[in-house]
DSSP file (Angstrom, degrees, kcal/mol; ACC not computed):
  #  RESIDUE AA STRUCTURE BP1 BP2  ACC     N-H-->O    O-->H-N    N-H-->O    O-->H-N    TCO  KAPPA ALPHA  PHI   PSI    X-CA   Y-CA   Z-CA
    1    1 A M              0   0    0      0, 0.0     2,-0.4     0, 0.0   104,-0.2   0.000 360.0 360.0 360.0 134.0  152.7   87.4  166.3
    2    2 A L  E     -a  105   0A   0    102,-2.9   104,-3.0     3,-0.0     2,-0.5  -0.992 360.0-164.2-127.1 132.8  152.5   91.0  165.2
    3    3 A V  E     -a  106   0A   0     -2,-0.4   104,-0.2   102,-0.2   102,-0.1  -0.968  64.6 -30.1-126.7 121.4  154.6   93.7  166.9
    4    4 A S  S    S+     0   0    0    102,-2.9    -1,-0.1    -2,-0.5   103,-0.1   0.843  91.3 177.6  47.7  44.6  154.1   97.5  166.6
    5    5 A G        -     0   0    0    101,-0.3     2,-0.6   111,-0.1   115,-0.2  -0.263  39.5-130.1 -86.5 165.9  152.7   97.0  163.1
    6    6 A Y        +     0   0    0      1,-0.1   113,-0.1   113,-0.1    -1,-0.0  -0.959  39.6 155.9-110.3 109.2  151.2   99.3  160.5
    7    7 A Y        +     0   0    0     -2,-0.6    -1,-0.1     1,-0.1   112,-0.1   0.549  52.3  49.9-118.2 -12.1  147.9   97.6  159.4
    8    8 A Y  S    S-     0   0    0     84,-0.1    -1,-0.1    85,-0.0    82,-0.1  -0.977  87.0 -99.3-134.3 143.7  145.7  100.4  158.0
    9    9 A P        +     0   0    0      0, 0.0     2,-0.3     0, 0.0    77,-0.1  -0.334  52.3 151.7 -64.2 139.1  146.3  103.1  155.4
   10   10 A S        -     0   0    0     -2,-0.0     2,-0.3     2,-0.0    76,-0.1  -0.974  51.2 -89.4-158.9 158.4  147.1  106.5  156.7
   11   11 A A        -     0   0    0     -2,-0.3     2,-0.4     4,-0.0     0, 0.0  -0.583  46.0-175.5 -73.5 131.1  149.1  109.6  155.6
   12   12 A R     >  -     0   0    0     -2,-0.3     4,-1.6     1,-0.1     3,-0.3  -0.976  25.4-159.8-136.3 120.9  152.7  109.3  156.8
   13   13 A L  H  > S+     0   0    0     -2,-0.4     4,-2.1     1,-0.2     5,-0.2   0.864  94.7  60.0 -63.7 -37.4  155.4  112.0  156.4
   14   14 A D  H  > S+     0   0    0      1,-0.2     4,-1.8     2,-0.2    -1,-0.2   0.850 104.4  50.3 -63.0 -32.9  158.2  109.5  156.9
   15   15 A I  H  > S+     0   0    0     -3,-0.3     4,-2.5     2,-0.2    -1,-0.2   0.937 110.0  49.2 -68.2 -46.6  157.0  107.5  153.9
   16   16 A A  H  < S+     0   0    0     -4,-1.6    -2,-0.2     1,-0.2    -1,-0.2   0.851 114.4  46.5 -61.5 -34.1  156.9  110.6  151.7
   17   17 A M  H  < S+     0   0    0     -4,-2.1    -1,-0.2     1,-0.1    -2,-0.2   0.831 119.7  36.4 -78.9 -32.4  160.4  111.6  152.8
   18   18 A S  H >< S+     0   0    0     -4,-1.8     3,-1.5    -5,-0.2     4,-0.2   0.754  97.1  78.2 -94.4 -24.5  162.0  108.1  152.4
   19   19 A A  G >< S+     0   0    0     -4,-2.5     3,-2.5     1,-0.3     4,-0.4   0.820  80.5  68.1 -58.4 -35.4  160.2  106.8  149.3
   20   20 A P  G >  S+     0   0    0      0, 0.0     3,-1.4     0, 0.0    -1,-0.3   0.806  89.0  66.7 -57.0 -26.3  162.3  108.9  146.8
   21   21 A A  G <  S+     0   0    0     -3,-1.5    -2,-0.2     1,-0.3    10,-0.2   0.631  95.6  58.1 -68.7 -11.0  165.4  106.8  147.7
   22   22 A A  G <  S+     0   0    0     -3,-2.5    -1,-0.3    -4,-0.2    -3,-0.1   0.569  84.5 105.1 -91.0 -10.9  163.6  103.8  146.1
   23   23 A L  S <>>S-     0   0    0     -3,-1.4     4,-0.8    -4,-0.4     5,-0.6  -0.381  80.4-103.8 -72.2 146.1  163.2  105.5  142.7
   24   24 A P  T  45S-     0   0    0      0, 0.0     2,-2.6     0, 0.0     3,-0.4  -0.385  95.4  -6.6 -63.5 148.8  165.4  104.4  139.7
   25   25 A L  T  >5S+     0   0    0      1,-0.3     4,-2.5     2,-0.1     5,-0.2  -0.361 136.4  52.2  64.7 -68.3  168.2  106.9  138.9
   26   26 A V  H  >5S+     0   0    0     -2,-2.6     4,-2.5     1,-0.2    -1,-0.3   0.941 112.4  46.4 -60.9 -46.6  167.2  109.6  141.4
   27   27 A G  H  X5S+     0   0    0     -4,-0.8     4,-3.0    -3,-0.4    -1,-0.2   0.892 110.0  54.0 -62.5 -40.2  167.1  107.1  144.2
   28   28 A D  H  ><S+     0   0    0     -5,-0.6     4,-1.5     1,-0.2    -1,-0.2   0.939 110.1  47.1 -58.5 -47.1  170.4  105.6  143.2
   29   29 A A  H  X S+     0   0    0     -4,-2.5     4,-0.6     1,-0.2     5,-0.3   0.919 114.0  47.5 -61.6 -44.2  172.0  109.1  143.3
   30   30 A L  H ><>S+     0   0    0     -4,-2.5     5,-2.6     1,-0.2     3,-1.0   0.928 110.2  51.9 -62.3 -45.8  170.5  109.9  146.7
   31   31 A R  H 3<5S+     0   0    0     -4,-3.0    -1,-0.2     1,-0.3    -2,-0.2   0.764 114.8  41.5 -66.3 -26.1  171.5  106.5  148.2
   32   32 A Y  H 3<5S+     0   0    0     -4,-1.5    -1,-0.3    -5,-0.2    -2,-0.2   0.410 127.7  23.9-102.7   2.2  175.1  106.9  147.3
   33   33 A T  T <<5S+     0   0    0     -3,-1.0    -3,-0.2    -4,-0.6    -2,-0.1   0.532 128.6   9.5-126.5 -81.5  175.5  110.6  148.1
   34   34 A V  T  >5S+     0   0    0     -5,-0.3     4,-1.9     1,-0.2     5,-0.2   0.792 113.8  65.9 -83.8 -29.0  173.4  112.4  150.6
   35   35 A C  H  ><S+     0   0    0     -5,-2.6     4,-3.2     1,-0.2     5,-0.2   0.933  97.3  51.3 -65.0 -48.2  171.4  109.6  152.3
   36   36 A P  H  > S+     0   0    0      0, 0.0     4,-2.4     0, 0.0    -1,-0.2   0.939 114.3  41.7 -59.4 -48.1  174.2  107.8  154.0
   37   37 A P  H  > S+     0   0    0      0, 0.0     4,-2.0     0, 0.0    -2,-0.2   0.911 117.1  49.6 -65.0 -37.0  175.7  110.8  155.8
   38   38 A G  H  X S+     0   0    0     -4,-1.9     4,-1.8     2,-0.2    -3,-0.2   0.915 111.0  49.2 -63.3 -42.6  172.2  112.1  156.6
   39   39 A A  H  X S+     0   0    0     -4,-3.2     4,-1.4     1,-0.2    -1,-0.2   0.900 109.4  52.0 -63.8 -41.0  171.2  108.7  158.0
   40   40 A R  H  < S+     0   0    0     -4,-2.4     4,-0.5    -5,-0.2    -1,-0.2   0.891 109.9  49.7 -62.8 -38.6  174.4  108.6  160.1
   41   41 A L  H  < S+     0   0    0     -4,-2.0     4,-0.3     1,-0.2    -1,-0.2   0.868 120.0  35.6 -66.7 -36.2  173.6  112.0  161.5
   42   42 A L  H  X S+     0   0    0     -4,-1.8     4,-2.8     1,-0.1     5,-0.2   0.519  91.7  95.3 -95.1  -6.7  170.0  111.1  162.4
   43   43 A L  H  X S+     0   0    0     -4,-1.4     4,-2.7     1,-0.2     5,-0.2   0.899  85.5  43.4 -59.5 -49.6  170.5  107.5  163.4
   44   44 A K  H  > S+     0   0    0     -4,-0.5     4,-2.6     1,-0.2    -1,-0.2   0.932 116.6  47.6 -63.8 -44.4  170.9  107.9  167.2
   45   45 A R  H  > S+     0   0    0     -4,-0.3     4,-2.1     2,-0.2    -1,-0.2   0.894 112.9  49.7 -63.1 -39.6  168.0  110.3  167.4
   46   46 A T  H  X S+     0   0    0     -4,-2.8     4,-1.9     2,-0.2    -2,-0.2   0.925 111.2  48.5 -64.5 -44.9  165.8  108.0  165.2
   47   47 A A  H  X S+     0   0    0     -4,-2.7     4,-1.6    -5,-0.2    -2,-0.2   0.909 110.3  51.7 -62.5 -41.8  166.7  105.0  167.4
   48   48 A Q  H  X S+     0   0    0     -4,-2.6     4,-2.2     1,-0.2    -1,-0.2   0.906 109.2  50.6 -60.9 -41.3  165.8  106.9  170.6
   49   49 A A  H  < S+     0   0    0     -4,-2.1    63,-0.4     1,-0.2    91,-0.4   0.854 107.2  54.4 -65.0 -34.7  162.5  107.9  169.1
   50   50 A M  H  < S+     0   0    0     -4,-1.9    91,-1.7     1,-0.2    90,-0.6   0.829 115.8  37.8 -69.8 -31.0  161.7  104.3  168.2
   51   51 A F  H >< S+     0   0    0     -4,-1.6     3,-1.7    89,-0.2    88,-0.6   0.763  95.5 151.2 -88.9 -27.4  162.3  103.2  171.8
   52   52 A A  T 3<  +     0   0    0     -4,-2.2    88,-0.4     1,-0.4    60,-0.3  -0.132  59.0  31.2 -53.7 141.7  160.8  106.2  173.6
   53   53 A P  T 3  S+     0   0    0      0, 0.0    -1,-0.4     0, 0.0    85,-0.1  -0.996 121.6  62.5 -80.9  -5.8  159.4  106.5  176.2
   54   54 A A  S <  S-     0   0    0     -3,-1.7     2,-0.1     1,-0.1    87,-0.1  -0.455  97.7-102.3 -73.6 153.8  161.9  103.7  177.2
   55   55 A P        -     0   0    0      0, 0.0    -1,-0.1     0, 0.0     3,-0.0  -0.406  37.6 -97.5 -74.5 155.7  165.6  104.5  176.9
   56   56 A L        -     0   0    0     -2,-0.1    -8,-0.1     1,-0.1    -9,-0.0  -0.597  48.2-112.5 -67.6 123.1  167.7  103.3  174.0
   57   57 A P    >   -     0   0    0      0, 0.0     3,-1.6     0, 0.0     4,-0.4  -0.321  14.6-129.6 -61.2 140.8  169.5  100.2  175.2
   58   58 A D  T 3  S+     0   0    0      1,-0.3     3,-0.3     2,-0.1     4,-0.2   0.783 108.0  52.4 -59.2 -27.1  173.2  100.6  175.6
   59   59 A T  T 3> S+     0   0    0      1,-0.2     4,-1.9     2,-0.1     3,-0.4   0.457  80.4  97.4 -90.1  -1.6  173.7   97.4  173.6
   60   60 A F  H <> S+     0   0    0     -3,-1.6     4,-2.1     1,-0.2     3,-0.2   0.924  86.2  41.7 -58.8 -50.4  171.5   98.4  170.6
   61   61 A F  H  4 S+     0   0    0     -4,-0.4    -1,-0.2    -3,-0.3     5,-0.2   0.688 109.5  59.9 -75.6 -16.0  174.3   99.6  168.2
   62   62 A A  H  4 S+     0   0    0     -3,-0.4    -1,-0.2    -4,-0.2    -2,-0.2   0.877 113.1  38.6 -71.4 -37.7  176.5   96.7  169.2
   63   63 A A  H  < S+     0   0    0     -4,-1.9    -2,-0.2     1,-0.3    -1,-0.1   0.797 128.4  34.3 -80.1 -30.0  173.8   94.3  167.9
   64   64 A M  S  < S-     0   0    0     -4,-2.1    -1,-0.3    -5,-0.2     5,-0.1  -0.777  89.5-145.7-126.1  84.2  172.9   96.6  165.0
   65   65 A P    >>  -     0   0    0      0, 0.0     4,-1.6     0, 0.0     3,-0.9  -0.195  12.8-130.8 -57.1 138.4  176.1   98.3  163.7
   66   66 A R  H 3> S+     0   0    0      1,-0.3     4,-1.2    -5,-0.2     5,-0.1   0.852 106.5  60.1 -55.9 -37.9  175.6  101.8  162.4
   67   67 A S  H 34 S+     0   0    0      1,-0.2    -1,-0.3     2,-0.2     4,-0.1   0.834 105.4  48.2 -64.2 -31.5  177.6  100.9  159.3
   68   68 A M  H X4 S+     0   0    0     -3,-0.9     3,-0.8     1,-0.2    -1,-0.2   0.864 109.9  52.3 -73.8 -36.3  175.1   98.2  158.4
   69   69 A L  H 3< S+     0   0    0     -4,-1.6    -2,-0.2     1,-0.2    -1,-0.2   0.683 111.8  45.1 -74.8 -18.4  172.1  100.5  158.9
   70   70 A T  T 3< S+     0   0    0     -4,-1.2    -1,-0.2    -3,-0.1    -2,-0.2   0.205  79.6 124.2-114.3  15.6  173.4  103.3  156.7
   71   71 A R  S <> S-     0   0    0     -3,-0.8     4,-2.5     1,-0.1     3,-0.4  -0.465  71.1-118.3 -71.1 147.9  174.5  101.3  153.7
   72   72 A P  H  > S+     0   0    0      0, 0.0     4,-2.3     0, 0.0     5,-0.1   0.868 115.4  53.3 -54.7 -38.5  173.0  102.3  150.3
   73   73 A V  H  > S+     0   0    0      2,-0.2     4,-2.1     1,-0.2     5,-0.1   0.871 110.2  47.3 -67.2 -35.1  171.5   98.8  149.9
   74   74 A Q  H  > S+     0   0    0     -3,-0.4     4,-2.5     2,-0.2     5,-0.2   0.897 110.5  51.7 -70.6 -41.1  169.8   99.1  153.3
   75   75 A I  H  X S+     0   0    0     -4,-2.5     4,-2.2     1,-0.2    -2,-0.2   0.898 110.2  50.0 -61.6 -40.0  168.5  102.6  152.6
   76   76 A R  H  X S+     0   0    0     -4,-2.3     4,-2.8    -5,-0.2     5,-0.2   0.934 109.8  50.0 -63.9 -45.6  167.0  101.2  149.3
   77   77 A A  H  X S+     0   0    0     -4,-2.1     4,-2.4     1,-0.2    -2,-0.2   0.913 112.8  46.5 -60.1 -43.4  165.3   98.3  151.1
   78   78 A E  H  X S+     0   0    0     -4,-2.5     4,-2.3     2,-0.2    -1,-0.2   0.887 112.6  50.0 -66.9 -38.3  163.8  100.7  153.7
   79   79 A A  H  X S+     0   0    0     -4,-2.2     4,-2.5    -5,-0.2   -57,-0.2   0.898 111.0  49.1 -66.6 -40.4  162.7  103.1  151.1
   80   80 A E  H  X S+     0   0    0     -4,-2.8     4,-1.6     2,-0.2    -2,-0.2   0.917 110.9  50.5 -65.1 -42.5  161.1  100.3  149.1
   81   81 A D  H  X S+     0   0    0     -4,-2.4     4,-1.0    -5,-0.2     3,-0.3   0.932 111.5  48.7 -58.3 -45.6  159.3   99.1  152.2
   82   82 A A  H >X S+     0   0    0     -4,-2.3     3,-0.6     1,-0.2     4,-0.6   0.913 109.4  51.7 -61.4 -43.5  158.1  102.6  152.9
   83   83 A A  H 3< S+     0   0    0     -4,-2.5    -1,-0.2     1,-0.2    -2,-0.2   0.799 114.9  43.0 -64.9 -28.0  156.8  103.0  149.3
   84   84 A L  H 3X S+     0   0    0     -4,-1.6     4,-2.3    -3,-0.3    -1,-0.2   0.547  90.2  88.3 -95.7  -8.5  154.8   99.7  149.5
   85   85 A M  H <X S+     0   0    0     -4,-1.0     4,-2.4    -3,-0.6     5,-0.3   0.945  90.6  41.6 -58.2 -54.6  153.4  100.1  153.0
   86   86 A V  H  X S+     0   0    0     -4,-0.6     4,-2.0     1,-0.2    -1,-0.2   0.938 116.6  46.9 -64.9 -48.2  150.2  102.0  152.1
   87   87 A P  H  > S+     0   0    0      0, 0.0     4,-1.7     0, 0.0    -1,-0.2   0.890 112.7  52.2 -60.4 -36.5  149.3  100.0  149.0
   88   88 A A  H  X S+     0   0    0     -4,-2.3     4,-2.2     1,-0.2    -2,-0.2   0.952 112.5  41.7 -65.6 -49.4  150.0   96.7  150.9
   89   89 A V  H  X S+     0   0    0     -4,-2.4     4,-2.3     1,-0.2    -1,-0.2   0.808 109.2  60.6 -71.0 -26.2  147.7   97.4  153.8
   90   90 A T  H  < S+     0   0    0     -4,-2.0     4,-0.4    -5,-0.3    -1,-0.2   0.913 111.7  39.6 -62.5 -41.8  145.1   98.9  151.5
   91   91 A R  H  < S+     0   0    0     -4,-1.7     3,-0.3    -5,-0.2    -2,-0.2   0.869 120.2  44.6 -73.3 -37.5  144.8   95.5  149.8
   92   92 A L  H >X S+     0   0    0     -4,-2.2     3,-2.4     1,-0.2     4,-0.5   0.802  90.8  78.5 -81.5 -30.6  145.1   93.4  153.0
   93   93 A R  G >< S+     0   0    0     -4,-2.3     3,-0.9     1,-0.3    -1,-0.2   0.778  86.8  60.3 -58.0 -30.7  142.8   95.1  155.4
   94   94 A A  G 34 S+     0   0    0     -4,-0.4    -1,-0.3    -3,-0.3    -2,-0.1   0.724 104.8  52.4 -67.2 -19.2  139.6   93.6  153.9
   95   95 A H  G X4 S+     0   0    0     -3,-2.4     3,-1.3    -4,-0.2     4,-0.5   0.544  80.6  91.7 -95.1  -8.3  141.0   90.2  154.7
   96   96 A Y  G X< S+     0   0    0     -3,-0.9     3,-1.7    -4,-0.5    -1,-0.2   0.903  84.0  53.5 -56.3 -45.2  141.8   90.7  158.4
   97   97 A P  G 3  S+     0   0    0      0, 0.0    -1,-0.3     0, 0.0    -2,-0.1   0.709 101.0  63.6 -64.6 -16.3  138.3   89.5  159.7
   98   98 A E  G <  S+     0   0    0     -3,-1.3    -2,-0.2    -4,-0.1     2,-0.2   0.617  74.4 112.3 -81.0 -12.6  138.9   86.3  157.7
   99   99 A L    <   +     0   0    0     -3,-1.7    30,-0.4    -4,-0.5     4,-0.1  -0.429  38.7 176.1 -65.7 130.1  141.9   85.2  159.8
  100  100 A R        +     0   0    0     -2,-0.2    -1,-0.2    28,-0.1     3,-0.1   0.530  48.6  89.4-113.3 -11.6  141.0   82.1  161.8
  101  101 A M  S    S-     0   0    0      1,-0.1    28,-0.3    27,-0.0     2,-0.1  -0.469  91.8 -87.7 -83.8 159.9  144.3   81.3  163.5
  102  102 A P        -     0   0    0      0, 0.0     2,-0.4     0, 0.0    28,-0.2  -0.462  45.6-164.5 -64.6 137.2  145.3   82.8  166.9
  103  103 A V  E     - b   0 130A   0     26,-2.2    28,-2.5    -2,-0.1     2,-0.6  -0.987   8.1-157.4-128.9 122.1  147.0   86.1  166.4
  104  104 A S  E     - b   0 131A   0     -2,-0.4  -102,-2.9    26,-0.2     2,-0.5  -0.884  11.1-165.0 -99.6 124.6  149.0   87.8  169.2
  105  105 A I  E     -ab   2 132A   0     26,-2.8    28,-2.9    -2,-0.6     2,-0.4  -0.942   4.7-172.2-114.1 127.0  149.4   91.5  168.8
  106  106 A F  E     +ab   3 133A   0   -104,-3.0  -102,-2.9    -2,-0.5  -101,-0.3  -0.936  11.5 160.5-118.8 141.5  152.0   93.5  170.8
  107  107 A A  E     - b   0 134A   0     26,-2.2    28,-2.5    -2,-0.4     2,-0.5  -0.989  36.0-121.8-153.7 156.7  152.4   97.2  171.0
  108  108 A G  E >   - b   0 135A   0     -2,-0.3     3,-1.9    26,-0.2     8,-0.2  -0.892  18.9-139.4-100.8 131.3  153.9   99.9  173.2
  109  109 A A  T 3  S+     0   0    0     26,-2.7     7,-0.2    -2,-0.5    30,-0.2   0.786 103.2  52.4 -60.3 -27.5  151.5  102.5  174.6
  110  110 A G  T 3  S+     0   0    0     28,-2.8    -1,-0.3    25,-0.5    30,-0.3   0.206  75.4 144.9 -94.6  16.8  154.0  105.3  173.9
  111  111 A D    <   +     0   0    0     -3,-1.9     5,-0.4    28,-0.3   -61,-0.1  -0.373  21.8 176.6 -61.0 119.6  154.6  104.4  170.3
  112  112 A K  S    S+     0   0    0    -63,-0.4    -1,-0.2   -60,-0.3     3,-0.2   0.409  75.3  59.5-101.7  -1.4  155.3  107.6  168.3
  113  113 A I  S    S+     0   0    0      1,-0.3     2,-0.4   -63,-0.1    -1,-0.1   0.874 116.6  19.7 -91.6 -46.8  156.0  105.7  165.0
  114  114 A V  S    S-     0   0    0   -108,-0.0    -1,-0.3     5,-0.0     2,-0.3  -0.995  86.9-115.6-128.8 126.3  152.7  103.9  164.6
  115  115 A D     >  -     0   0    0     -2,-0.4     4,-1.1    -3,-0.2     5,-0.4  -0.439  21.2-152.1 -63.5 119.2  149.5  105.0  166.4
  116  116 A V  T  4>S+     0   0    0     -5,-0.4     5,-2.7    -2,-0.3     6,-0.5   0.914  92.7  44.5 -62.9 -46.4  148.5  102.1  168.7
  117  117 A D  I  4>S+     0   0    0      1,-0.2     5,-0.8     3,-0.2    -1,-0.2   0.904 114.8  48.8 -66.2 -40.7  144.7  102.8  168.7
  118  118 A G  I  45S+     0   0    0      3,-0.1    -1,-0.2     4,-0.1    -2,-0.2   0.639 130.6  13.3 -75.3 -14.3  144.6  103.3  165.0
  119  119 A H  I  X5S+     0   0    0     -4,-1.1     4,-2.7    -3,-0.4     5,-0.2   0.653 129.9  31.2-125.7 -70.6  146.5  100.1  164.2
  120  120 A S  I  >5S+     0   0    0     -5,-0.4     4,-2.2    -4,-0.2    -3,-0.2   0.943 125.2  41.7 -64.7 -49.2  147.1   97.5  166.9
  121  121 A A  I  ><S+     0   0    0     -5,-2.7     4,-1.5     1,-0.2    -1,-0.2   0.902 117.0  49.3 -65.5 -39.9  143.9   98.1  168.9
  122  122 A R  H  ><S+     0   0    0     -5,-0.8     4,-1.6    -6,-0.5    -2,-0.2   0.907 110.2  50.6 -64.7 -41.9  141.9   98.4  165.7
  123  123 A L  H  X S+     0   0    0     -4,-2.7     4,-1.9     1,-0.2    -2,-0.2   0.905 105.4  56.8 -62.6 -40.5  143.4   95.2  164.3
  124  124 A H  H  < S+     0   0    0     -4,-2.2     6,-0.3     1,-0.2    -1,-0.2   0.880 108.1  48.1 -57.8 -38.2  142.5   93.4  167.5
  125  125 A Q  H  < S+     0   0    0     -4,-1.5    -1,-0.2     1,-0.2    -2,-0.2   0.837 114.4  46.3 -69.3 -32.7  138.9   94.4  167.0
  126  126 A D  H  < S+     0   0    0     -4,-1.6    -2,-0.2    -5,-0.1    -1,-0.2   0.677 101.3  69.6 -86.2 -18.7  139.0   93.2  163.3
  127  127 A V  S >< S-     0   0    0     -4,-1.9     3,-1.0     1,-0.1    -1,-0.1  -0.896  70.2-154.6-106.4 114.2  140.7   89.8  163.9
  128  128 A P  T 3  S+     0   0    0      0, 0.0     2,-0.3     0, 0.0    -1,-0.1   0.841  88.4  41.3 -58.2 -41.0  138.3   87.4  165.8
  129  129 A H  T 3  S+     0   0    0    -30,-0.4   -26,-2.2   -28,-0.3     2,-0.3  -0.282  91.3 122.2-105.9  47.8  141.0   85.2  167.4
  130  130 A S  E <   -b  103   0A   0     -3,-1.0     2,-0.3    -6,-0.3   -26,-0.2  -0.761  44.9-156.3-111.2 155.3  143.4   87.8  168.5
  131  131 A S  E     -b  104   0A   0    -28,-2.5   -26,-2.8    -2,-0.3     2,-0.5  -0.942  12.5-150.3-121.4 150.9  144.9   88.9  171.8
  132  132 A L  E     -b  105   0A   0     -2,-0.3     2,-0.5   -28,-0.2   -26,-0.2  -0.983  11.2-174.8-127.6 125.3  146.3   92.3  172.4
  133  133 A T  E     -b  106   0A   0    -28,-2.9   -26,-2.2    -2,-0.5     2,-0.5  -0.978   4.5-175.5-118.7 118.3  149.2   93.2  174.8
  134  134 A I  E     -b  107   0A   0     -2,-0.5   -26,-0.2   -28,-0.2   -28,-0.1  -0.961  14.4-150.2-115.6 117.5  150.0   96.9  175.2
  135  135 A K  E >   -b  108   0A   0    -28,-2.5   -26,-2.7    -2,-0.5     3,-1.3  -0.772   6.9-148.9 -89.1 121.0  153.0   97.7  177.4
  136  136 A P  T 3  S+     0   0    0      0, 0.0    -1,-0.1     0, 0.0   -28,-0.1   0.838  91.0  41.8 -61.1 -38.4  152.4  101.1  179.1
  137  137 A D  T 3  S+     0   0    0    -28,-0.1     2,-0.3   -84,-0.0   -29,-0.1   0.030 101.1  89.5-102.4  28.2  156.1  102.2  179.4
  138  138 A A    <   -     0   0    0     -3,-1.3   -28,-2.8   -85,-0.1   -27,-0.2  -0.813  52.1-161.4-123.3 161.9  157.2  101.1  175.9
  139  139 A G    >   -     0   0    0    -88,-0.6     3,-0.8    -2,-0.3   -28,-0.3  -0.136  58.9 -44.9-115.8-145.9  157.3  102.6  172.4
  140  140 A H  T 3  S+     0   0    0    -90,-0.6     2,-0.5   -88,-0.4     3,-0.3   0.806 130.9  57.8 -61.8 -32.9  157.7  101.2  168.9
  141  141 A M  T >   +     0   0    0    -91,-1.7     3,-1.9     1,-0.2     4,-0.4  -0.207  65.6 142.1 -92.9  43.6  160.5   98.7  169.9
  142  142 A V  G X>  +     0   0    0     -3,-0.8     3,-1.7    -2,-0.5     4,-1.2   0.770  56.8  72.8 -57.0 -30.3  158.3   97.1  172.5
  143  143 A H  G 34 S+     0   0    0     -3,-0.3    -1,-0.3     1,-0.3     7,-0.1   0.741  89.8  60.3 -62.7 -21.7  159.7   93.6  171.7
  144  144 A Y  G <4 S+     0   0    0     -3,-1.9     3,-0.3     1,-0.2    -1,-0.3   0.763 109.6  42.8 -72.0 -24.2  163.0   94.6  173.4
  145  145 A L  T <4 S+     0   0    0     -3,-1.7    -2,-0.2    -4,-0.4    -1,-0.2   0.616 117.2  41.9 -99.3 -15.5  161.1   95.2  176.7
  146  146 A I     X  +     0   0    0     -4,-1.2     4,-2.8     1,-0.1     5,-0.2  -0.206  68.0 138.3-124.4  42.9  158.8   92.1  176.7
  147  147 A V  H  > S+     0   0    0     -3,-0.3     4,-2.9     1,-0.2     5,-0.2   0.906  72.3  49.3 -56.8 -47.3  161.2   89.5  175.6
  148  148 A K  H  > S+     0   0    0      2,-0.2     4,-2.5     1,-0.2    -1,-0.2   0.942 115.2  42.7 -61.3 -49.2  160.0   86.8  178.0
  149  149 A K  H  > S+     0   0    0      1,-0.2     4,-2.3     2,-0.2    -1,-0.2   0.897 114.6  52.5 -62.5 -40.4  156.3   87.3  177.3
  150  150 A F  H  X S+     0   0    0     -4,-2.8     4,-1.9     2,-0.2    -2,-0.2   0.922 111.5  45.2 -61.3 -46.8  157.1   87.4  173.6
  151  151 A L  H  X S+     0   0    0     -4,-2.9     4,-1.4    -5,-0.2    -2,-0.2   0.902 111.0  52.8 -66.7 -41.7  159.1   84.2  173.7
  152  152 A L  H  < S+     0   0    0     -4,-2.5     3,-0.3    -5,-0.2     4,-0.3   0.914 110.6  47.9 -61.2 -42.4  156.4   82.4  175.7
  153  153 A R  H >< S+     0   0    0     -4,-2.3     3,-1.3     1,-0.2    -1,-0.2   0.888 109.2  53.9 -63.4 -38.8  153.7   83.4  173.2
  154  154 A S  H 3< S+     0   0    0     -4,-1.9    -1,-0.2     1,-0.3    -2,-0.2   0.760 105.0  54.1 -70.3 -22.8  155.8   82.2  170.3
  155  155 A M  T 3<        0   0    0     -4,-1.4    -1,-0.3    -3,-0.3    -2,-0.2   0.436 360.0 360.0 -91.1   0.6  156.3   78.8  171.8
  156  156 A G    <         0   0    0     -3,-1.3    -3,-0.2    -4,-0.3    -2,-0.1   0.431 360.0 360.0  99.6 360.0  152.6   78.3  172.2
């Protein structure tokens, strides 16, 4: 199962902005000074953007405490993930047509984080044994809105 994924290389402003926090020395300084307060200021707006066009669930921050999401170690992990995204998909994309197992791909039609046509729909075309579910009124966090369908697929 793949949900709202990034599967093909593309230019991304969010990667360019977050990757410096993964650098030695400079990144350390950023993660322990300006990044945590900046992340706390932007956290609600970022979460809303990830769920849009659906509303941010009232329970989201109870399940994912703000203090955990803005720790320097978490900021570093996210920055490292961002820095490795493009090189990783650049290496992997040639192998997508070789996949022989069933692959379920889920995406939200309103995803503003990852382009649905450029990633999920394209991957569905490249993977022979894939299914694609696009939820019209969902965004990047589509798995919060299709829990039942998601669980049924995962159980076979």
